[in-house]
N, CA and C of each residue as an Amber inpcrd file, in Angstrom:
protein
   501
 130.4600000  40.9100000  20.2820000 129.0380000  41.0530000  20.4580000
 128.6960000  41.2700000  21.9320000 129.4080000  40.5220000  22.7980000
 129.1500000  40.6700000  24.2300000 129.5130000  42.0730000  24.6950000
 130.5620000  42.6330000  24.1150000 130.9650000  43.9870000  24.4930000
 129.8930000  45.0050000  24.1100000 129.2990000  44.8340000  22.9660000
 128.2530000  45.7600000  22.5240000 127.0510000  45.6530000  23.4510000
 126.6710000  44.4320000  23.8220000 125.5370000  44.2500000  24.7370000
 125.8390000  44.8810000  26.0930000 127.0550000  44.6870000  26.5900000
 127.4340000  45.2750000  27.8790000 127.4190000  46.8020000  27.7910000
 127.9140000  47.3380000  26.6810000 127.9130000  48.7850000  26.4880000
 126.4870000  49.3280000  26.4240000 125.6000000  48.6160000  25.7470000
 124.1970000  49.0380000  25.6790000 123.5420000  49.0130000  27.0590000
 123.8600000  48.0280000  27.8740000 123.3110000  47.9480000  29.2310000
 123.7970000  49.1350000  30.0540000 125.0960000  49.4470000  29.9690000
 125.6570000  50.5720000  30.7220000 125.0260000  51.8880000  30.2620000
 124.9230000  52.0940000  28.9620000 124.3140000  53.3180000  28.4300000
 122.8480000  53.4000000  28.8530000 122.1400000  52.2870000  28.8270000
 120.7350000  52.2620000  29.2470000 120.5840000  52.6170000  30.7150000
 121.4580000  52.0760000  31.5670000 121.3980000  52.3940000  32.9980000
 121.7000000  53.8710000  33.2470000 122.6880000  54.4010000  32.5410000
 122.9990000  55.8280000  32.6700000 121.8150000  56.6890000  32.2300000
 121.1870000  56.3250000  31.1300000 120.0420000  57.0980000  30.6390000
 118.8960000  57.0560000  31.6460000 118.6450000  55.8890000  32.2320000
 117.5780000  55.7770000  33.2340000 117.8840000  56.6010000  34.4770000
 119.1450000  56.6010000  34.9040000 119.4740000  57.3740000  36.1040000
 119.3510000  58.8740000  35.8370000 119.7630000  59.3300000  34.6560000
 119.6220000  60.7470000  34.3090000 118.1430000  61.1150000  34.2030000
 117.3500000  60.2710000  33.5870000 115.9180000  60.5170000  33.4650000
 115.2560000  60.5480000  34.8420000 115.6380000  59.6360000  35.7160000
 115.0910000  59.6250000  37.0800000 115.4480000  60.8850000  37.8410000
 116.6800000  61.3520000  37.7090000 117.0970000  62.5960000  38.3710000
 116.3050000  63.7780000  37.8240000 116.1460000  63.8240000  36.5030000
 115.4110000  64.9390000  35.8920000 113.9640000  64.9460000  36.3580000
 113.3410000  63.7890000  36.4730000 111.9500000  63.7340000  36.9340000
 111.8490000  64.1790000  38.3870000 112.7960000  63.7830000  39.2240000
 112.7980000  64.1990000  40.6310000 113.0310000  65.6960000  40.7340000
 113.9570000  66.2210000  39.9500000 114.2740000  67.6510000  39.9860000
 113.0570000  68.4810000  39.5730000 112.3740000  68.0590000  38.5160000
 111.2170000  68.8110000  38.0260000 110.0150000  68.7150000  38.9500000
 109.9400000  67.6970000  39.7970000 108.7900000  67.5510000  40.6870000
 108.9760000  68.3060000  41.9990000 110.1600000  68.8750000  42.2270000
 110.3960000  69.6480000  43.4470000 109.5870000  70.9360000  43.3880000
 109.0150000  71.3750000  44.5370000 108.2720000  72.6310000  44.5170000
 109.1980000  73.8030000  44.1900000 108.6740000  74.7410000  43.4460000
 109.4380000  75.9100000  43.0280000 109.5470000  76.8700000  44.2070000
 110.7630000  77.2320000  44.5640000 110.9390000  78.1930000  45.6520000
 110.7600000  79.5950000  45.0970000 110.2530000  80.4660000  45.9410000
 109.9910000  81.8390000  45.5290000 111.2510000  82.6600000  45.7420000
 111.8580000  83.1790000  44.6650000 113.0810000  83.9560000  44.8240000
 112.8020000  85.3270000  45.4340000 113.8090000  85.8840000  46.0380000
 113.7080000  87.2160000  46.6330000 114.3200000  88.2120000  45.6530000
 113.5230000  89.2030000  45.2000000 114.0660000  90.1530000  44.2330000
 115.0310000  91.1280000  44.8820000 115.9150000  91.7350000  44.1090000
 116.8160000  92.7480000  44.6570000 116.0100000  93.9010000  45.2510000
 116.3860000  94.3520000  46.4270000 115.6850000  95.4650000  47.0610000
 114.4010000  95.0860000  47.7500000 114.0830000  93.7840000  47.8090000
 112.8430000  93.3170000  48.4390000 112.8050000  93.8080000  49.8750000
 111.7200000  94.4330000  50.2800000 111.6030000  94.9800000  51.6210000
 112.0200000  96.4280000  51.6930000 112.8280000  96.8790000  50.7450000
 113.2450000  98.2750000  50.7220000 112.3220000  99.1090000  49.8380000
 111.7390000  98.5000000  48.8230000 110.8620000  99.2320000  47.9160000
 109.4020000  99.0200000  48.2800000 108.5890000 100.0150000  47.9890000
 107.1700000  99.9870000  48.2980000 106.4610000  99.0110000  47.3580000
 105.8060000  98.0020000  47.9300000 105.0630000  97.0390000  47.1240000
 103.7660000  97.6450000  46.5840000 103.3600000  98.8070000  47.1090000
 102.1780000  99.5500000  46.6420000 100.9150000  98.6980000  46.6610000
 100.6840000  98.0190000  47.7710000  99.5120000  97.1610000  47.8970000
  98.3850000  97.8060000  48.6900000  98.6350000  98.9710000  49.3160000
  97.6270000  99.6290000  50.1490000  96.9120000 100.6930000  49.3230000
  95.5790000 100.6140000  49.3260000  94.7540000 101.5650000  48.5860000
  93.7040000 102.1240000  49.5430000  93.7380000 103.4400000  49.7790000
  92.7780000 104.0990000  50.6660000  91.7640000 104.8750000  49.8290000
  90.5370000 105.0430000  50.3820000  89.5300000 105.7970000  49.6290000
  89.7800000 107.3000000  49.6960000  90.7190000 107.7370000  50.5280000
  91.1420000 109.1430000  50.5820000  92.5780000 109.1760000  51.0790000
  93.3850000 110.0580000  50.5070000  94.7680000 110.2060000  50.9790000
  95.0320000 111.6070000  51.5050000  94.0090000 112.4590000  51.4600000
  94.1160000 113.8070000  52.0060000  92.7440000 114.1940000  52.5480000
  92.6900000 114.5530000  53.8470000  91.4110000 114.9130000  54.4620000
  91.5670000 116.1960000  55.2690000  90.4650000 116.9370000  55.4060000
  90.4150000 118.1720000  56.1930000  89.3950000 117.9640000  57.3040000
  89.8160000 118.1800000  58.5460000  88.9500000 117.9870000  59.7080000
  89.0760000 119.1650000  60.6540000  88.0800000 119.3160000  61.5050000
  88.1740000 120.2720000  62.6050000  88.8380000 119.5610000  63.7750000
  89.4580000 120.2990000  64.6480000  90.0620000 119.7050000  65.8430000
  88.9500000 119.0030000  66.6240000  89.1870000 117.7580000  66.9970000
  88.2040000 116.9650000  67.7330000  87.2470000 116.1820000  66.8540000
  87.2080000 116.4770000  65.5630000  86.3300000 115.7520000  64.6370000
  86.9850000 114.4250000  64.2650000  86.1870000 113.3630000  64.2400000
  86.7130000 112.0310000  63.9140000  86.3090000 111.6130000  62.5060000
  87.1560000 110.8100000  61.9090000  86.8870000 110.2800000  60.5760000
  87.5610000 108.9210000  60.4620000  86.8870000 108.0140000  59.7710000
  87.4870000 106.7150000  59.4760000  87.7010000 106.6200000  57.9730000
  88.9420000 106.4260000  57.5810000  89.3020000 106.2550000  56.1750000
  89.3660000 104.7590000  55.9110000  88.6050000 104.3210000  54.9250000
  88.5630000 102.8940000  54.5820000  89.4940000 102.6260000  53.4050000
  89.8650000 101.3840000  53.2840000  90.7160000 100.9920000  52.1750000
  90.9060000  99.4940000  52.1580000  91.9050000  99.0740000  51.4210000
  92.2000000  97.6450000  51.3380000  93.6850000  97.4360000  51.0870000
  94.1370000  96.2830000  51.5080000  95.4660000  95.8190000  51.1440000
  95.2080000  94.6610000  50.1890000  95.5460000  94.8550000  48.9350000
  95.2660000  93.8690000  47.9010000  96.5640000  93.2140000  47.4600000
  96.6070000  91.8980000  47.5610000  97.8000000  91.1570000  47.1570000
  98.0920000  91.3570000  45.6810000  99.3220000  91.4820000  45.3760000
  99.7560000  91.6570000  43.9950000 100.8540000  90.6640000  43.6780000
 101.6050000  90.9520000  42.6470000 102.6860000  90.0750000  42.2000000
 103.9210000  90.9000000  41.8890000 105.0470000  90.2390000  41.9370000
 106.2750000  90.8250000  41.4140000 106.8570000  89.8340000  40.4250000
 107.6990000  90.3330000  39.5310000 108.2600000  89.4940000  38.4660000
 109.7740000  89.4080000  38.5860000 110.2660000  88.2080000  38.3210000
 111.7030000  87.9760000  38.2080000 111.9020000  87.0490000  37.0200000
 112.7110000  87.4830000  36.0820000 113.0120000  86.6900000  34.8870000
 111.7450000  86.1800000  34.2000000 110.7310000  87.0300000  34.1290000
 109.5050000  86.6640000  33.4360000 108.5370000  85.8160000  34.2430000
 108.9260000  85.3890000  35.4260000 108.0450000  84.5870000  36.2880000
 107.3510000  85.4970000  37.2890000 106.0630000  85.2430000  37.5590000
 105.3060000  86.0160000  38.5460000 105.2760000  85.2890000  39.8810000
 105.4320000  86.0640000  40.9590000 105.3740000  85.5260000  42.3130000
 104.4540000  86.4110000  43.1450000 103.5940000  85.8200000  43.9820000
 102.6290000  86.6280000  44.7370000 103.2070000  87.1860000  46.0330000
 102.6690000  88.3330000  46.4350000 102.9090000  88.8450000  47.7780000
 101.9290000  88.1250000  48.6980000 102.4100000  87.6400000  49.8350000
 101.5440000  86.9520000  50.7870000 102.2340000  86.9670000  52.1410000
 101.5630000  86.4400000  53.1530000 102.1810000  86.2600000  54.4620000
 101.4340000  86.9560000  55.5790000 101.9400000  86.7740000  56.7960000
 101.3810000  87.4400000  57.9740000 101.7740000  88.8990000  57.8940000
 100.7700000  89.7730000  58.0060000 100.9700000  91.2110000  57.8150000
 100.6190000  91.9570000  59.0890000 101.4690000  92.8810000  59.4800000
 101.1910000  93.8070000  60.5830000 100.9870000  95.1890000  59.9870000
  99.9260000  95.8670000  60.4310000  99.6570000  97.2330000  59.9850000
  99.9930000  98.2010000  61.1030000 100.6910000  99.2780000  60.7690000
 101.1260000 100.2780000  61.7410000 100.9160000 101.6530000  61.1030000
 100.5420000 102.6370000  61.9160000 100.4410000 104.0140000  61.4270000
 101.5250000 104.8340000  62.1110000 102.3250000 105.5240000  61.3060000
 103.3940000 106.3860000  61.7990000 103.1030000 107.8270000  61.4110000
 103.7290000 108.7450000  62.1090000 103.7620000 110.1430000  61.7150000
 105.1240000 110.4320000  61.1260000 105.2190000 111.5170000  60.3810000
 106.5090000 111.8810000  59.8070000 106.3650000 113.0740000  58.8970000
 107.4630000 113.5180000  58.3250000 107.4040000 114.6470000  57.3910000
 106.8620000 114.1850000  56.0350000 106.4540000 115.1380000  55.2220000
 106.0120000 114.8040000  53.8630000 107.2180000 114.2800000  53.0890000
 107.1080000 113.0800000  52.5930000 108.2050000 112.4790000  51.8240000
 107.5960000 111.6160000  50.7370000 108.0880000 111.7790000  49.5510000
 107.6410000 110.9440000  48.4460000 108.8370000 110.1160000  48.0020000
 109.0090000 108.9930000  48.6530000 110.1510000 108.1460000  48.3240000
 109.6870000 106.7050000  48.1550000 110.2140000 106.0080000  47.1540000
 109.8600000 104.6050000  46.9820000 110.7290000 103.6750000  47.8370000
 111.6740000 104.2410000  48.5950000 112.6090000 103.4020000  49.3490000
 112.3750000 103.5080000  50.8520000 112.2190000 102.3500000  51.4820000
 112.0150000 102.2810000  52.9210000 113.2120000 102.8520000  53.6730000
 114.4050000 102.6000000  53.1830000 115.6180000 103.0560000  53.8620000
 115.6620000 104.5860000  53.9570000 115.0260000 105.2890000  53.0150000
 114.9820000 106.7540000  53.0580000 113.8310000 107.2670000  53.9190000
 112.7760000 106.4780000  54.0740000 111.5920000 106.9020000  54.8240000
 111.6760000 106.5450000  56.3030000 112.0990000 105.3530000  56.6100000
 112.0380000 104.7950000  57.9720000 112.6990000 105.6550000  59.0480000
 113.8680000 106.2640000  58.8230000 114.4910000 107.0580000  59.8890000
 113.6670000 108.2710000  60.3160000 112.7120000 108.6900000  59.4910000
 111.9240000 109.8910000  59.7680000 110.5640000 109.5780000  60.3850000
 110.2410000 108.3060000  60.5590000 108.9340000 107.9250000  61.0870000
 108.9330000 107.9370000  62.6090000 107.8220000 108.4200000  63.1790000
 107.6680000 108.5030000  64.6320000 106.2380000 108.1130000  64.9890000
 105.9740000 108.0100000  66.2740000 104.5930000 107.8270000  66.7200000
 103.8290000 109.1060000  66.3800000 102.5820000 108.9960000  65.9180000
 101.8130000 110.2010000  65.5930000 101.6440000 111.0910000  66.8250000
 101.8440000 112.4010000  66.6520000 101.6930000 113.3650000  67.7460000
 100.6330000 114.3890000  67.3730000  99.7910000 114.7390000  68.3440000
  98.7570000 115.7370000  68.1190000  97.5350000 115.1990000  67.4120000
  97.5020000 113.9060000  67.2070000  96.3880000 113.2770000  66.5020000
  96.2160000 111.8570000  67.0370000  94.9760000 111.4850000  67.3310000
  94.6910000 110.1120000  67.7660000  94.4630000 109.2590000  66.5240000
  95.1210000 108.1120000  66.4800000  95.0520000 107.2450000  65.3040000
  94.9020000 105.7970000  65.7500000  94.0390000 105.0640000  65.0600000
  93.9710000 103.6140000  65.2620000  93.7350000 102.9600000  63.9010000
  94.1580000 101.7130000  63.7930000  94.0140000 100.9860000  62.5290000
  93.4710000  99.5930000  62.8130000  92.6020000  99.1300000  61.9350000
  92.0570000  97.7760000  62.0330000  92.0930000  97.1380000  60.6620000
  92.4190000  95.8840000  60.5590000  92.9720000  95.0440000  61.6210000
  94.4390000  95.3970000  61.8510000  94.9510000  95.0150000  62.9840000
  96.3680000  95.2560000  63.2780000  97.2390000  94.1720000  62.6510000
  96.7000000  92.9560000  62.5980000  97.4230000  91.8300000  61.9840000
  96.4420000  90.9320000  61.2500000  96.9260000  90.2990000  60.1910000
  96.1180000  89.3360000  59.4430000  97.0470000  88.5320000  58.5440000
  96.5130000  87.4700000  57.9640000  97.2760000  86.6740000  57.0090000
  96.7530000  86.9850000  55.6140000  97.6340000  87.4410000  54.7380000
  97.2740000  87.7280000  53.3550000  97.5690000  86.4960000  52.5090000
  96.5190000  85.9210000  51.9440000  96.6770000  84.7870000  51.0320000
  97.2330000  85.2980000  49.7000000  97.9210000  84.4490000  48.9300000
  98.3200000  84.8760000  47.5890000  97.0760000  85.3250000  46.8150000
  97.1530000  86.4540000  46.1760000  96.0360000  87.0730000  45.4450000
  94.8890000  87.4760000  46.3570000  95.1330000  87.5190000  47.6620000
  94.0880000  87.8600000  48.6240000  93.8920000  89.3560000  48.7700000
  92.9390000  89.7000000  49.6240000  92.5860000  91.0970000  49.8530000
  92.0710000  91.2190000  51.2820000  92.4180000  92.3150000  51.9490000
  91.9620000  92.5590000  53.3180000  91.4830000  93.9990000  53.4180000
  90.2550000  94.1890000  53.9180000  89.7400000  95.5380000  54.1510000
  90.4180000  96.1160000  55.3780000  90.7580000  97.4010000  55.3070000
  91.3930000  98.0760000  56.4360000  90.6540000  99.3830000  56.7100000
  90.7810000  99.8690000  57.9380000  90.2020000 101.1690000  58.2810000
  91.1440000 101.8890000  59.2300000  91.3230000 103.1830000  58.9670000
  92.1870000 104.0350000  59.7780000  91.3010000 105.1210000  60.3860000
  91.1820000 105.1160000  61.7130000  90.3790000 106.1250000  62.4100000
  91.2980000 107.2270000  62.9180000  90.9200000 108.4840000  62.6400000
  91.7610000 109.6250000  63.0080000  90.9220000 110.6980000  63.6940000
  91.5040000 111.3120000  64.7140000  90.8940000 112.4460000  65.4140000
  92.0020000 113.4280000  65.7660000  92.0680000 114.5770000  65.0720000
  93.0970000 115.5630000  65.4110000  92.8310000 116.1740000  66.7840000
  93.9000000 116.3420000  67.5670000  93.7960000 116.9440000  68.8990000
  94.2510000 118.3980000  68.9050000  94.8940000 118.8070000  67.8040000
  95.3290000 120.2030000  67.6780000  95.3450000 120.5710000  66.2010000
  95.4390000 121.8600000  65.9310000  95.4810000 122.3380000  64.5410000
  96.8360000 122.0210000  63.9230000  96.8250000 121.8320000  62.6300000
  98.0710000 121.6000000  61.9200000  97.8950000 120.6220000  60.7760000
  98.9930000 120.3350000  60.1250000  99.0120000 119.3380000  59.0550000
  99.7720000 118.1240000  59.5540000  99.1650000 116.9760000  59.3970000
  99.7570000 115.7250000  59.8730000  99.9820000 114.8080000  58.6750000
 101.1960000 114.3430000  58.5410000 101.5290000 113.3790000  57.4960000
 101.6090000 112.0190000  58.1780000 100.6250000 111.1830000  57.8880000
 100.5820000 109.8420000  58.4710000 100.9810000 108.8330000  57.4030000
 101.6390000 107.7780000  57.8380000 102.0440000 106.7070000  56.9340000
 101.4290000 105.4070000  57.4180000 100.5720000 104.8290000  56.5840000
  99.9890000 103.5240000  56.8620000 100.9600000 102.5130000  56.2630000
 101.5320000 101.6760000  57.1290000 102.6060000 100.7730000  56.7110000
 102.1960000  99.3270000  56.9600000 102.4090000  98.4850000  55.9640000
 102.1990000  97.0410000  56.0870000 103.5660000  96.3720000  56.0470000
 103.8140000  95.5110000  57.0350000 105.0750000  94.7730000  57.1000000
 104.7370000  93.2900000  57.1190000 105.3160000  92.5320000  56.2100000
 105.0290000  91.1010000  56.1030000 106.1530000  90.2670000  56.6980000
 105.7850000  89.1150000  57.2320000 106.7990000  88.1850000  57.7240000
 107.6160000  87.5930000  56.5760000 107.1920000  87.8160000  55.3390000
 107.9280000  87.3440000  54.1660000 108.9770000  88.3580000  53.7000000
 109.0080000  89.5350000  54.3570000 110.0500000  90.5140000  54.0570000
 109.6090000  91.7270000  53.2660000 108.4470000  91.6940000  52.6380000
 108.0240000  92.8510000  51.8430000 107.3410000  93.8900000  52.7210000
 107.3220000  95.1290000  52.2150000 106.6510000  96.2510000  52.8810000
 105.8320000  97.0090000  51.8450000 104.7610000  97.6180000  52.3350000
 103.9520000  98.5120000  51.5020000 103.5460000  99.6800000  52.3780000
 103.4380000 100.8660000  51.7960000 103.0030000 102.0160000  52.5800000
 102.3160000 103.0290000  51.6790000 101.5020000 103.8610000  52.3430000
 100.8240000 104.9490000  51.6640000 100.7530000 106.1240000  52.6330000
 100.8600000 107.3330000  52.1060000 100.7930000 108.5300000  52.9420000
  99.3460000 109.0060000  53.0230000  98.9160000 109.3750000  54.2300000
  97.5900000 109.9360000  54.4880000  97.7990000 111.3030000  55.1250000
  97.4210000 112.3610000  54.4230000  97.6150000 113.7280000  54.9150000
  96.3410000 114.2290000  55.5740000  96.4720000 114.7360000  56.7980000
  95.3400000 115.2560000  57.5580000  95.6240000 116.7180000  57.8790000
  94.7120000 117.5890000  57.4810000  94.8060000 119.0050000  57.8260000
  93.7040000 119.2930000  58.8330000  94.0840000 119.8240000  59.9940000
  93.1180000 120.1190000  61.0560000  93.1530000 121.6000000  61.3780000
  91.9750000 122.1830000  61.5600000  91.9520000 123.6000000  61.8960000
  90.5670000 124.0900000  62.2270000
């Protein structure tokens, strides 16, 4: 009888320790996993009110838009895009690629066109949204392929092409 009582005590202690571990494990905050290709693929969070404009040389225009936080999925779980974001405008050839590794080597400082973007930096909350504006003034005739790029301290990138024809 004493052996059975001792065995029940041992089994009870083991059950309590396993239950305690499970409760501690489940109460830990869920870490956000990094999906394959994160930072290489376009998160497609930038939306402009125009992606192709025609201007005269010296004419200025401000294109408005927003960077709207979205989500990505891994194994059926949704995770938000968020973090400190830097906005940059590059020039480059016309390219329709979803991969940063294929686009980045071709990006340069815009030439023949004055460009500014606001804001330059901001913090995107999960499910947040930030209004952006890109001011452009062509200095010479031609077609300019501009890339509005968002880079997050969390590793993701988003970009959109803005085509400007000046003449």
